[in-house]
C-alpha angles and dihedrals in degrees: 000000000000093000090051096053119101109261096198094108100036110160129190124235135093123281098230118143120236114267113272097019111146126214115259118282116257115230093255091058096256123122117263112256092251122207094001092056123204129309134261118231091265092057100257118135113250111232123242116218115204117221134177098223143359134197115209127185123191111196133172143119117324087252098052096086098247095150091051090047094049091045093054094047087050093050094051091044089053093049088049090059103248121144107242147179126192136201117194113194120184143152122269091231117090086231118005121202106298116252096007128117096249089055095060115121121192141180120199122199129186117190131174147172088242142040112305133178114192138037089252136264101249130013119247087199131034123188106196116189095189142004094270089055092051097046092045094053105030095091089062096057121095116225108273096037122136118250119194110189133180098236088196091072096052095092123148090255097050090046090051093049091064096037101259107152090189135022105270090206090064108029099073095248091122096051090114092065138059101256122199110192103202124172090219094168093050094044091049092048089048093051090049099042090111095044096089091229120138113252095254093053091046093050089058088069094066091097088060088053090055091046091054090049093052090044090058092044094055099029094245121175111257108188092081094057091048090053090044092055094049090050093047092049101034092132091048104048092169093057091046092053093045090055093048091048090052089047093052091042087056094048090048092048090058088049097052107027118100089212089077106051099163134043125199135233125205111180126218119279125250101238129166111283117271143087114298139194134174114257140177126219097255094045090049089049093051093050088047091055091051092045089050093050091049094049091049092045092234135131111250117232123186119190108187147154117211117259135153125284097010099055093091088070092058090046092050099043090050087069096059105070087133087071092056092261119154120191125195121189101204129204094247142354096271094052090049095057094039089057090046092051090047088050088053093052086052093057104265131123097257121210136176123185126201145126131248099293090050094051088056088058093044097049096100092052091047086055089049089053091052089054094045090044094220126151110257130157115215108192113201113192094193123221140171114297175181106120111334088344117154102341096185096039127086130242140158098218103118096078097100089043090056093047100043109007099119135073119263125005101322110156118194128184115241129208127180129192120226104207138012093264092044088066087082094058094041093056086053090050095048092050091048091055095042095050096039098047100028097235140122113260131203120217113196113202121151141211094268092058094035097057100025120084139204136171112287123198105224106233126226116249094248090058091065119094118255114240121199121197099184104194119210110258103183150342113332104193130081088244092062096252133126114242108190091200100048102121140218104252091223103045099018084227117152124227117283100223115188112222116251094032110133113251095011098090112141145158125265134181141101100281118101116277130216116253108262099354099057092217117144111275135185094175110132096220092050090050092051090048093049092048093050093043093053088050093047090051091056094041088053097055108128111237128165118265116263111268117219125206105213107141097194101017091236102107119119095191122068119194110203123190143168136205122352095356090083094091099050093039093050090046088053093048091052090053094049092047090047088057094048099264120140115222134150122220132201130168130205121225092162112059096165113057100019117221109276093242098051096100089052091049092049090049094053096070134064095224133021122200120197116193112196140166091230136054095284108294098153090043088055092053092048095047089050098044103036101022089229121148095242110183114218124216106187143179134176105185099123089252137092122261120267119238092228094056094047090049087056091052094048089048091052090052094048090047094054089054096044096043091241133115092249123241108001 
């Protein structure tokens, strides 16, 4: 197994478990038998093989519960202490045609005993619940991988539906893999024959049987899943107990069957000290918005219309009224941002969440927010486009829309998180900029970050940045008048004047305002001044300098990324360096304005490679602004980059400079 695992992110350090850590609990409440493992039917102890990492993919029909199965395995893996990264992948339809290739839903989990960055390039283990799942995912498997299939689903009709002329379980086409043929449906029905459930209801528990089997195979804790099922089906205790029974049956099947002669152990990772939890990007972003509002002392208002993959933020924030959060599910995208901007005018931290199609509809109101100069967060969880595009697949193709997608000169700061956990910090940073500089801010996450998860160290309160709204309290001119566009000399921010405050009455609206007084103005010179001032305000936003990872300062190639490409790029850089290559890496969080030292950084390297999940939008901006020959490497497949493919790109770039063929 170890030799089959992707080595792109290999890290040093011993695999010792923390002192006092206990082995995972077995379903019957007894301790796992530890280093000696379980026993085969004949009484021989099953060996345990220690590995440093594993990549598992659960795949099945969109009604087979693969997302729930993967989520539960992930939760137990996080509680065990492994580092992890996940990649859910599912159809856009609520229920795609059963047993078809478009209807396949999958969940990939990469977990390890050390720091990792991606959900992995290729699964070591595939759990395929039907022929469609096998056919859709087989091209991603390396030879020697383990395949666990539900043989009950490999009927002639199911095989024909996906174009199999012969049964792949019997024709020898899978001879290059370790194939485990398990009648999951039959075994589940047998385990639940005394449950009183109808056959159809009992069959639905086969995903829990598969989860139990994999939990045995990789020594995952089990009590958390049992508690989860009892909570989830609290109003249907018979269903809860049936799922738990199937889960235990799968665990016991692994313990007793001769087909699985070995189980595997992945020790906990050595992570920096702290309290950790598993977190998805959308959940981290939600918590970051709440934390930002608390640090600013402002009520949080979310005006939003449900849209994939941003809807989870609305769902999560609606649970936190105790933190002064108000959520408004509007009738459309325009109403959502209109309400959020109105809340900002009224003194709240106004937020609207959406994806690319929603940003298009919100663009006029974003321009209004630029004109009004009010703090507003516009969260764009990017997905494949154009139009409806690929609603459940990831992409980074909204950068130019965020930068220029409004009429007139309407500059907007742009912030992009790098990882799922980083969505928390990015939300705080976007709020800091919006409140400090009185401007709408675009936060560009994407579907990969939104739905993927990783361990997150919960920060202490004093680690969070302080955000100071500083509302206007009275007249701000020597004449004793209030001028709504009289600016802070350092930030160029105008006063935030709460409506209803005596003496602070002022005009709002989309028509151009006179500098200082805020009166309507059609004067050409004034318009030129206001346009240039709004641009100068954004250009003057204080952002940290770009940090470059260049260990010995001898690299001639720089790979520059933004957003969710951080994980695959960093994994590729680790791989190249491990093989002796020299490459520098930098990653942009602030895309407008760029860090002040970006031009100098770009000019320090002979070649700059910019991987993006679009057709070269950041590269276009870099070439235009800095006149640097930034080289794009692009894909728009709805999936994140693989570390191996990026490593090949970096080796090719190094080879062209060194006069060699790269990594041979």
